[in-house]
LOZA-111330 format. One record per residue (C-alpha): residue number from 1; y, x, z. Coordinates in steps of 0.2 Angstrom, whole numbers, plus 5000, padded with zeros to 4 digits. Example, Ala and Ser with C-alpha at 12.3 -4.5 7.8 and 13.67 -1.06 7.14 Angstrom:
BEGIN
kedo resi=1&Y=4978&X=5062&Z=5039
kedo resi=2&Y=4995&X=5068&Z=5036
END
This chain:
BEGIN
kedo resi=1&Y=5000&X=5000&Z=5000
kedo resi=2&Y=5017&X=5007&Z=4995
kedo resi=3&Y=5028&X=5014&Z=5009
kedo resi=4&Y=5047&X=5010&Z=5010
kedo resi=5&Y=5052&X=5025&Z=5000
kedo resi=6&Y=5040&X=5021&Z=4986
kedo resi=7&Y=5045&X=5003&Z=4986
kedo resi=8&Y=5063&X=5007&Z=4984
kedo resi=9&Y=5058&X=5019&Z=4970
kedo resi=10&Y=5048&X=5005&Z=4961
kedo resi=11&Y=5063&X=4993&Z=4963
kedo resi=12&Y=5073&X=5006&Z=4953
kedo resi=13&Y=5061&X=5006&Z=4938
kedo resi=14&Y=5069&X=4991&Z=4930
kedo resi=15&Y=5086&X=4999&Z=4930
kedo resi=16&Y=5081&X=5017&Z=4928
kedo resi=17&Y=5065&X=5016&Z=4918
kedo resi=18&Y=5071&X=5029&Z=4905
kedo resi=19&Y=5077&X=5042&Z=4919
kedo resi=20&Y=5060&X=5049&Z=4922
kedo resi=21&Y=5062&X=5064&Z=4911
kedo resi=22&Y=5080&X=5068&Z=4917
kedo resi=23&Y=5075&X=5066&Z=4935
kedo resi=24&Y=5060&X=5078&Z=4932
kedo resi=25&Y=5072&X=5091&Z=4925
kedo resi=26&Y=5084&X=5089&Z=4940
kedo resi=27&Y=5070&X=5090&Z=4952
kedo resi=28&Y=5065&X=5108&Z=4945
kedo resi=29&Y=5083&X=5113&Z=4947
kedo resi=30&Y=5087&X=5107&Z=4964
kedo resi=31&Y=5070&X=5105&Z=4973
kedo resi=32&Y=5062&X=5090&Z=4980
kedo resi=33&Y=5067&X=5092&Z=4998
kedo resi=34&Y=5065&X=5075&Z=5007
kedo resi=35&Y=5051&X=5063&Z=5007
kedo resi=36&Y=5061&X=5050&Z=4998
kedo resi=37&Y=5065&X=5063&Z=4984
kedo resi=38&Y=5046&X=5067&Z=4982
kedo resi=39&Y=5042&X=5048&Z=4982
kedo resi=40&Y=5055&X=5044&Z=4969
kedo resi=41&Y=5049&X=5058&Z=4958
kedo resi=42&Y=5031&X=5053&Z=4960
kedo resi=43&Y=5035&X=5035&Z=4956
kedo resi=44&Y=5045&X=5039&Z=4940
kedo resi=45&Y=5032&X=5052&Z=4934
kedo resi=46&Y=5018&X=5039&Z=4936
kedo resi=47&Y=5028&X=5026&Z=4927
kedo resi=48&Y=5031&X=5038&Z=4913
kedo resi=49&Y=5013&X=5040&Z=4911
kedo resi=50&Y=5010&X=5021&Z=4911
kedo resi=51&Y=5024&X=5017&Z=4898
kedo resi=52&Y=5017&X=5023&Z=4881
kedo resi=53&Y=5001&X=5012&Z=4881
kedo resi=54&Y=5012&X=4997&Z=4885
kedo resi=55&Y=5023&X=5000&Z=4870
kedo resi=56&Y=5009&X=4993&Z=4859
kedo resi=57&Y=5011&X=4976&Z=4868
kedo resi=58&Y=5000&X=4967&Z=4880
kedo resi=59&Y=4983&X=4972&Z=4873
kedo resi=60&Y=4966&X=4976&Z=4881
kedo resi=61&Y=4967&X=4994&Z=4876
kedo resi=62&Y=4985&X=4997&Z=4882
kedo resi=63&Y=4982&X=4988&Z=4898
kedo resi=64&Y=4966&X=4998&Z=4901
kedo resi=65&Y=4976&X=5014&Z=4899
kedo resi=66&Y=4990&X=5009&Z=4910
kedo resi=67&Y=4981&X=5001&Z=4924
kedo resi=68&Y=4976&X=5017&Z=4933
kedo resi=69&Y=4994&X=5022&Z=4934
kedo resi=70&Y=5001&X=5005&Z=4939
kedo resi=71&Y=4988&X=5004&Z=4953
kedo resi=72&Y=4994&X=5021&Z=4959
kedo resi=73&Y=5012&X=5014&Z=4959
kedo resi=74&Y=5007&X=5000&Z=4970
kedo resi=75&Y=4994&X=5008&Z=4981
kedo resi=76&Y=4983&X=4993&Z=4980
kedo resi=77&Y=4964&X=4992&Z=4982
kedo resi=78&Y=4963&X=4984&Z=4964
kedo resi=79&Y=4974&X=4979&Z=4950
kedo resi=80&Y=4971&X=4966&Z=4937
kedo resi=81&Y=4980&X=4962&Z=4921
kedo resi=82&Y=4977&X=4946&Z=4911
kedo resi=83&Y=4985&X=4938&Z=4896
kedo resi=84&Y=4982&X=4920&Z=4903
kedo resi=85&Y=4966&X=4918&Z=4893
kedo resi=86&Y=4956&X=4933&Z=4897
kedo resi=87&Y=4955&X=4947&Z=4909
kedo resi=88&Y=4962&X=4963&Z=4900
kedo resi=89&Y=4957&X=4975&Z=4914
kedo resi=90&Y=4951&X=4976&Z=4932
kedo resi=91&Y=4955&X=4993&Z=4940
kedo resi=92&Y=4949&X=4998&Z=4957
kedo resi=93&Y=4936&X=4992&Z=4970
kedo resi=94&Y=4931&X=4974&Z=4973
kedo resi=95&Y=4926&X=4970&Z=4955
kedo resi=96&Y=4916&X=4956&Z=4961
kedo resi=97&Y=4932&X=4946&Z=4961
kedo resi=98&Y=4936&X=4951&Z=4942
kedo resi=99&Y=4927&X=4936&Z=4935
kedo resi=100&Y=4940&X=4925&Z=4945
kedo resi=101&Y=4955&X=4934&Z=4940
kedo resi=102&Y=4960&X=4922&Z=4926
kedo resi=103&Y=4958&X=4907&Z=4937
kedo resi=104&Y=4968&X=4916&Z=4951
kedo resi=105&Y=4982&X=4919&Z=4938
kedo resi=106&Y=4982&X=4901&Z=4932
kedo resi=107&Y=4996&X=4894&Z=4943
kedo resi=108&Y=5007&X=4909&Z=4940
kedo resi=109&Y=5005&X=4906&Z=4921
kedo resi=110&Y=5011&X=4888&Z=4923
kedo resi=111&Y=5025&X=4891&Z=4935
kedo resi=112&Y=5031&X=4908&Z=4931
kedo resi=113&Y=5033&X=4912&Z=4949
kedo resi=114&Y=5024&X=4925&Z=4960
kedo resi=115&Y=5009&X=4919&Z=4970
kedo resi=116&Y=5001&X=4926&Z=4986
kedo resi=117&Y=4983&X=4922&Z=4988
kedo resi=118&Y=4974&X=4924&Z=5005
kedo resi=119&Y=4956&X=4926&Z=5010
kedo resi=120&Y=4953&X=4908&Z=5010
kedo resi=121&Y=4957&X=4906&Z=4992
kedo resi=122&Y=4948&X=4922&Z=4987
kedo resi=123&Y=4933&X=4917&Z=4996
kedo resi=124&Y=4925&X=4934&Z=4998
kedo resi=125&Y=4907&X=4934&Z=5006
kedo resi=126&Y=4906&X=4953&Z=5008
kedo resi=127&Y=4911&X=4958&Z=5025
kedo resi=128&Y=4916&X=4975&Z=5020
kedo resi=129&Y=4926&X=4970&Z=5004
kedo resi=130&Y=4943&X=4979&Z=5003
kedo resi=131&Y=4950&X=4964&Z=4993
kedo resi=132&Y=4956&X=4950&Z=5005
kedo resi=133&Y=4973&X=4945&Z=4998
kedo resi=134&Y=4981&X=4946&Z=4980
kedo resi=135&Y=4999&X=4946&Z=4975
kedo resi=136&Y=5000&X=4939&Z=4957
kedo resi=137&Y=5017&X=4941&Z=4947
kedo resi=138&Y=5021&X=4935&Z=4929
kedo resi=139&Y=5023&X=4946&Z=4914
kedo resi=140&Y=5036&X=4939&Z=4902
kedo resi=141&Y=5042&X=4942&Z=4885
kedo resi=142&Y=5054&X=4932&Z=4874
kedo resi=143&Y=5058&X=4921&Z=4888
kedo resi=144&Y=5039&X=4915&Z=4890
kedo resi=145&Y=5026&X=4920&Z=4902
kedo resi=146&Y=5013&X=4930&Z=4892
kedo resi=147&Y=5002&X=4937&Z=4906
kedo resi=148&Y=5000&X=4942&Z=4924
kedo resi=149&Y=4999&X=4957&Z=4935
kedo resi=150&Y=4989&X=4956&Z=4951
kedo resi=151&Y=4988&X=4968&Z=4966
kedo resi=152&Y=4973&X=4965&Z=4977
kedo resi=153&Y=4972&X=4973&Z=4994
kedo resi=154&Y=4967&X=4970&Z=5012
kedo resi=155&Y=4983&X=4963&Z=5017
kedo resi=156&Y=4999&X=4957&Z=5008
kedo resi=157&Y=5014&X=4964&Z=5015
kedo resi=158&Y=5032&X=4960&Z=5010
kedo resi=159&Y=5033&X=4977&Z=5003
kedo resi=160&Y=5018&X=4975&Z=4992
kedo resi=161&Y=5025&X=4958&Z=4986
kedo resi=162&Y=5041&X=4965&Z=4981
kedo resi=163&Y=5033&X=4981&Z=4973
kedo resi=164&Y=5022&X=4970&Z=4963
kedo resi=165&Y=5036&X=4959&Z=4957
kedo resi=166&Y=5046&X=4975&Z=4952
kedo resi=167&Y=5031&X=4983&Z=4943
kedo resi=168&Y=5027&X=4967&Z=4934
kedo resi=169&Y=5046&X=4966&Z=4928
kedo resi=170&Y=5045&X=4984&Z=4922
kedo resi=171&Y=5029&X=4980&Z=4912
kedo resi=172&Y=5038&X=4965&Z=4905
kedo resi=173&Y=5052&X=4976&Z=4899
kedo resi=174&Y=5039&X=4988&Z=4890
kedo resi=175&Y=5031&X=4973&Z=4882
kedo resi=176&Y=5048&X=4967&Z=4877
kedo resi=177&Y=5052&X=4983&Z=4868
kedo resi=178&Y=5035&X=4983&Z=4860
kedo resi=179&Y=5039&X=4965&Z=4853
kedo resi=180&Y=5056&X=4971&Z=4847
kedo resi=181&Y=5048&X=4986&Z=4838
kedo resi=182&Y=5035&X=4974&Z=4830
kedo resi=183&Y=5049&X=4962&Z=4825
kedo resi=184&Y=5059&X=4975&Z=4817
kedo resi=185&Y=5044&X=4982&Z=4808
kedo resi=186&Y=5040&X=4965&Z=4801
kedo resi=187&Y=5058&X=4962&Z=4796
kedo resi=188&Y=5058&X=4979&Z=4787
kedo resi=189&Y=5041&X=4975&Z=4778
kedo resi=190&Y=5048&X=4958&Z=4773
kedo resi=191&Y=5064&X=4966&Z=4766
kedo resi=192&Y=5054&X=4978&Z=4757
kedo resi=193&Y=5043&X=4965&Z=4749
kedo resi=194&Y=5059&X=4956&Z=4744
kedo resi=195&Y=5066&X=4972&Z=4737
kedo resi=196&Y=5051&X=4974&Z=4726
kedo resi=197&Y=5052&X=4956&Z=4720
kedo resi=198&Y=5071&X=4959&Z=4716
kedo resi=199&Y=5067&X=4975&Z=4706
kedo resi=200&Y=5053&X=4967&Z=4696
kedo resi=201&Y=5061&X=4952&Z=4686
kedo resi=202&Y=5076&X=4960&Z=4679
kedo resi=203&Y=5068&X=4977&Z=4676
kedo resi=204&Y=5052&X=4971&Z=4669
kedo resi=205&Y=5060&X=4959&Z=4656
kedo resi=206&Y=5072&X=4973&Z=4650
kedo resi=207&Y=5058&X=4986&Z=4649
kedo resi=208&Y=5046&X=4975&Z=4640
kedo resi=209&Y=5059&X=4970&Z=4628
kedo resi=210&Y=5063&X=4988&Z=4624
kedo resi=211&Y=5045&X=4993&Z=4622
kedo resi=212&Y=5043&X=4978&Z=4610
kedo resi=213&Y=5057&X=4984&Z=4599
kedo resi=214&Y=5047&X=5000&Z=4596
kedo resi=215&Y=5030&X=4992&Z=4592
kedo resi=216&Y=5033&X=4992&Z=4573
kedo resi=217&Y=5046&X=5006&Z=4571
kedo resi=218&Y=5038&X=5019&Z=4582
kedo resi=219&Y=5021&X=5014&Z=4589
kedo resi=220&Y=5018&X=5030&Z=4597
kedo resi=221&Y=5034&X=5029&Z=4607
kedo resi=222&Y=5030&X=5011&Z=4612
kedo resi=223&Y=5013&X=5017&Z=4618
kedo resi=224&Y=5021&X=5031&Z=4629
kedo resi=225&Y=5034&X=5019&Z=4636
kedo resi=226&Y=5020&X=5006&Z=4640
kedo resi=227&Y=5010&X=5020&Z=4650
kedo resi=228&Y=5026&X=5025&Z=4659
kedo resi=229&Y=5030&X=5007&Z=4663
kedo resi=230&Y=5012&X=5005&Z=4670
kedo resi=231&Y=5014&X=5020&Z=4681
kedo resi=232&Y=5031&X=5014&Z=4687
kedo resi=233&Y=5025&X=4997&Z=4692
kedo resi=234&Y=5009&X=5004&Z=4700
kedo resi=235&Y=5020&X=5015&Z=4712
kedo resi=236&Y=5033&X=5002&Z=4715
kedo resi=237&Y=5020&X=4989&Z=4720
kedo resi=238&Y=5008&X=5000&Z=4730
kedo resi=239&Y=5002&X=4992&Z=4746
kedo resi=240&Y=4998&X=5007&Z=4757
kedo resi=241&Y=5010&X=5019&Z=4766
kedo resi=242&Y=5027&X=5017&Z=4773
kedo resi=243&Y=5032&X=5035&Z=4767
kedo resi=244&Y=5031&X=5045&Z=4752
kedo resi=245&Y=5037&X=5062&Z=4746
kedo resi=246&Y=5053&X=5066&Z=4738
kedo resi=247&Y=5043&X=5073&Z=4723
kedo resi=248&Y=5034&X=5056&Z=4721
kedo resi=249&Y=5050&X=5046&Z=4723
kedo resi=250&Y=5059&X=5057&Z=4710
kedo resi=251&Y=5044&X=5055&Z=4698
kedo resi=252&Y=5045&X=5036&Z=4699
kedo resi=253&Y=5064&X=5037&Z=4696
kedo resi=254&Y=5062&X=5048&Z=4681
kedo resi=255&Y=5050&X=5035&Z=4674
kedo resi=256&Y=5063&X=5021&Z=4678
kedo resi=257&Y=5077&X=5031&Z=4669
kedo resi=258&Y=5065&X=5035&Z=4654
kedo resi=259&Y=5063&X=5016&Z=4652
kedo resi=260&Y=5081&X=5012&Z=4654
kedo resi=261&Y=5086&X=5026&Z=4641
kedo resi=262&Y=5074&X=5017&Z=4629
kedo resi=263&Y=5086&X=5002&Z=4631
kedo resi=264&Y=5103&X=5011&Z=4632
kedo resi=265&Y=5099&X=5025&Z=4620
kedo resi=266&Y=5112&X=5039&Z=4620
kedo resi=267&Y=5123&X=5028&Z=4631
kedo resi=268&Y=5114&X=5034&Z=4646
kedo resi=269&Y=5115&X=5053&Z=4651
kedo resi=270&Y=5104&X=5059&Z=4665
kedo resi=271&Y=5105&X=5076&Z=4674
kedo resi=272&Y=5094&X=5081&Z=4689
kedo resi=273&Y=5096&X=5097&Z=4700
kedo resi=274&Y=5082&X=5098&Z=4712
kedo resi=275&Y=5079&X=5112&Z=4724
kedo resi=276&Y=5060&X=5115&Z=4724
kedo resi=277&Y=5060&X=5117&Z=4743
kedo resi=278&Y=5064&X=5099&Z=4747
kedo resi=279&Y=5051&X=5091&Z=4735
kedo resi=280&Y=5037&X=5090&Z=4749
kedo resi=281&Y=5050&X=5081&Z=4761
kedo resi=282&Y=5043&X=5064&Z=4767
kedo resi=283&Y=5055&X=5049&Z=4766
kedo resi=284&Y=5054&X=5030&Z=4767
kedo resi=285&Y=5045&X=5022&Z=4752
kedo resi=286&Y=5057&X=5015&Z=4739
kedo resi=287&Y=5072&X=5024&Z=4747
kedo resi=288&Y=5081&X=5032&Z=4732
kedo resi=289&Y=5075&X=5021&Z=4718
kedo resi=290&Y=5086&X=5006&Z=4723
kedo resi=291&Y=5101&X=5017&Z=4723
kedo resi=292&Y=5098&X=5023&Z=4705
kedo resi=293&Y=5094&X=5006&Z=4699
kedo resi=294&Y=5111&X=5000&Z=4707
kedo resi=295&Y=5120&X=5014&Z=4698
kedo resi=296&Y=5113&X=5009&Z=4681
kedo resi=297&Y=5115&X=4990&Z=4683
kedo resi=298&Y=5132&X=4990&Z=4692
kedo resi=299&Y=5139&X=5007&Z=4687
kedo resi=300&Y=5135&X=5009&Z=4669
kedo resi=301&Y=5130&X=4992&Z=4661
kedo resi=302&Y=5148&X=4986&Z=4662
kedo resi=303&Y=5155&X=5002&Z=4656
kedo resi=304&Y=5159&X=5004&Z=4638
kedo resi=305&Y=5153&X=5019&Z=4629
kedo resi=306&Y=5142&X=5033&Z=4637
kedo resi=307&Y=5139&X=5034&Z=4655
kedo resi=308&Y=5130&X=5047&Z=4666
kedo resi=309&Y=5120&X=5048&Z=4682
kedo resi=310&Y=5118&X=5065&Z=4691
kedo resi=311&Y=5104&X=5066&Z=4704
kedo resi=312&Y=5106&X=5082&Z=4716
kedo resi=313&Y=5094&X=5087&Z=4730
kedo resi=314&Y=5099&X=5102&Z=4740
kedo resi=315&Y=5090&X=5112&Z=4753
kedo resi=316&Y=5102&X=5113&Z=4768
kedo resi=317&Y=5094&X=5121&Z=4784
kedo resi=318&Y=5083&X=5108&Z=4792
kedo resi=319&Y=5088&X=5094&Z=4780
kedo resi=320&Y=5088&X=5089&Z=4762
kedo resi=321&Y=5104&X=5083&Z=4756
kedo resi=322&Y=5103&X=5071&Z=4741
kedo resi=323&Y=5116&X=5063&Z=4731
kedo resi=324&Y=5116&X=5050&Z=4717
kedo resi=325&Y=5132&X=5049&Z=4707
kedo resi=326&Y=5138&X=5039&Z=4692
kedo resi=327&Y=5154&X=5039&Z=4682
kedo resi=328&Y=5153&X=5020&Z=4680
kedo resi=329&Y=5166&X=5006&Z=4684
kedo resi=330&Y=5165&X=5009&Z=4703
kedo resi=331&Y=5168&X=4995&Z=4716
kedo resi=332&Y=5180&X=4990&Z=4730
kedo resi=333&Y=5178&X=4997&Z=4747
kedo resi=334&Y=5176&X=4980&Z=4754
kedo resi=335&Y=5162&X=4976&Z=4743
kedo resi=336&Y=5153&X=4992&Z=4749
kedo resi=337&Y=5155&X=4986&Z=4767
kedo resi=338&Y=5148&X=4969&Z=4762
kedo resi=339&Y=5134&X=4977&Z=4753
kedo resi=340&Y=5128&X=4988&Z=4768
kedo resi=341&Y=5130&X=4973&Z=4780
kedo resi=342&Y=5118&X=4963&Z=4768
kedo resi=343&Y=5132&X=4950&Z=4765
kedo resi=344&Y=5133&X=4953&Z=4747
kedo resi=345&Y=5116&X=4945&Z=4743
kedo resi=346&Y=5107&X=4948&Z=4726
kedo resi=347&Y=5105&X=4966&Z=4721
kedo resi=348&Y=5116&X=4973&Z=4735
kedo resi=349&Y=5102&X=4969&Z=4747
kedo resi=350&Y=5094&X=4984&Z=4740
kedo resi=351&Y=5107&X=4996&Z=4747
kedo resi=352&Y=5107&X=4986&Z=4764
kedo resi=353&Y=5088&X=4988&Z=4765
kedo resi=354&Y=5089&X=5007&Z=4761
kedo resi=355&Y=5103&X=5009&Z=4774
kedo resi=356&Y=5094&X=4999&Z=4787
kedo resi=357&Y=5077&X=5008&Z=4785
kedo resi=358&Y=5085&X=5025&Z=4785
kedo resi=359&Y=5094&X=5021&Z=4802
kedo resi=360&Y=5078&X=5014&Z=4809
kedo resi=361&Y=5068&X=5029&Z=4805
kedo resi=362&Y=5080&X=5043&Z=4808
kedo resi=363&Y=5094&X=5036&Z=4819
kedo resi=364&Y=5111&X=5029&Z=4815
kedo resi=365&Y=5118&X=5046&Z=4809
kedo resi=366&Y=5107&X=5046&Z=4794
kedo resi=367&Y=5113&X=5030&Z=4785
kedo resi=368&Y=5120&X=5029&Z=4767
kedo resi=369&Y=5137&X=5037&Z=4764
kedo resi=370&Y=5145&X=5029&Z=4749
kedo resi=371&Y=5161&X=5036&Z=4740
kedo resi=372&Y=5168&X=5024&Z=4727
kedo resi=373&Y=5184&X=5016&Z=4720
kedo resi=374&Y=5187&X=5005&Z=4706
kedo resi=375&Y=5187&X=5014&Z=4689
kedo resi=376&Y=5181&X=5031&Z=4698
kedo resi=377&Y=5162&X=5029&Z=4698
kedo resi=378&Y=5151&X=5029&Z=4714
kedo resi=379&Y=5143&X=5043&Z=4724
kedo resi=380&Y=5129&X=5039&Z=4736
kedo resi=381&Y=5124&X=5052&Z=4748
kedo resi=382&Y=5108&X=5053&Z=4759
kedo resi=383&Y=5103&X=5066&Z=4772
kedo resi=384&Y=5085&X=5068&Z=4777
kedo resi=385&Y=5077&X=5079&Z=4790
kedo resi=386&Y=5063&X=5089&Z=4783
kedo resi=387&Y=5052&X=5085&Z=4798
kedo resi=388&Y=5054&X=5070&Z=4810
kedo resi=389&Y=5041&X=5063&Z=4822
kedo resi=390&Y=5031&X=5049&Z=4815
kedo resi=391&Y=5037&X=5052&Z=4797
kedo resi=392&Y=5022&X=5058&Z=4786
kedo resi=393&Y=5019&X=5054&Z=4768
kedo resi=394&Y=5002&X=5045&Z=4765
END
């Protein structure tokens, strides 16, 4: 059962859940002189061990991995986590009570309030059983009770009740973060599907029309263009992997521009300047292609005469710096703001999607940088870390 210092440390988890690492560093610098200091450090360290499994949500695997650390936080004889329908894990002694854990949690699932069960309710027939009482607290996410955390012990003190409530609240926070991460991932996947759907009708129609124009006059070129078109669509609509390499993305862009040049002819001039060192860099799938398509459709289609697109990828220390520049008609700065906020609708959704995915993966400092003015063309710049946790081409 937790002592007063440990109980106070547990109470601080909800407010200071992210402070474990900082506290650990400070502890090495100043030493852990008092008992309260040592209890706080031990509590935060134990919580840091329990957090990663819970970031996947309230699952059987995550609960099993976290339960040992959560029981250590509470100092309970046993700990049980349920999702309201089934027991996810029983950790500790007195496992003869495990089969009843879901029933013990039923009222908490219905009321959303902490319950304390005594020996009469638990009904243990073993004289030496360490489980005589249970404190059961709700685990919530999205405003709904989705499970319970129960601390089983020989006696239910006020300290254990409070500690169980605080730990359950902390677990709820971790599950909320997992739900938020999953929601953002689902949103990005939906936007990526929408982006693919947006690319296809306009481009497919124009490409097939251009290919058809060569069928009689130049059958060999029509055949080559058809193969390029097949490779391009195969890449754009592939269903596996969130990341690709810069080399693969540029190869797809080259196919796209080859097909567009079949339509524009000499009106479209393309130049590429790519540093070989950055070709293996991993980046979000379909991250650059929408920018190039935007340059063609909105920079050059409306421009009379010849237009050019320059794609540059530079090796700059620990980053790859990529720019896509056209000498088209340009756009108003307010339109840029609306495009990046997703307010523009239509094809501008592509830029908003790319910007949002870059920020989600790398952080806010890695969003798109757009330089443009009416009549002055447009330059879109992207910075990519060469190596970043969780980013790996598949």
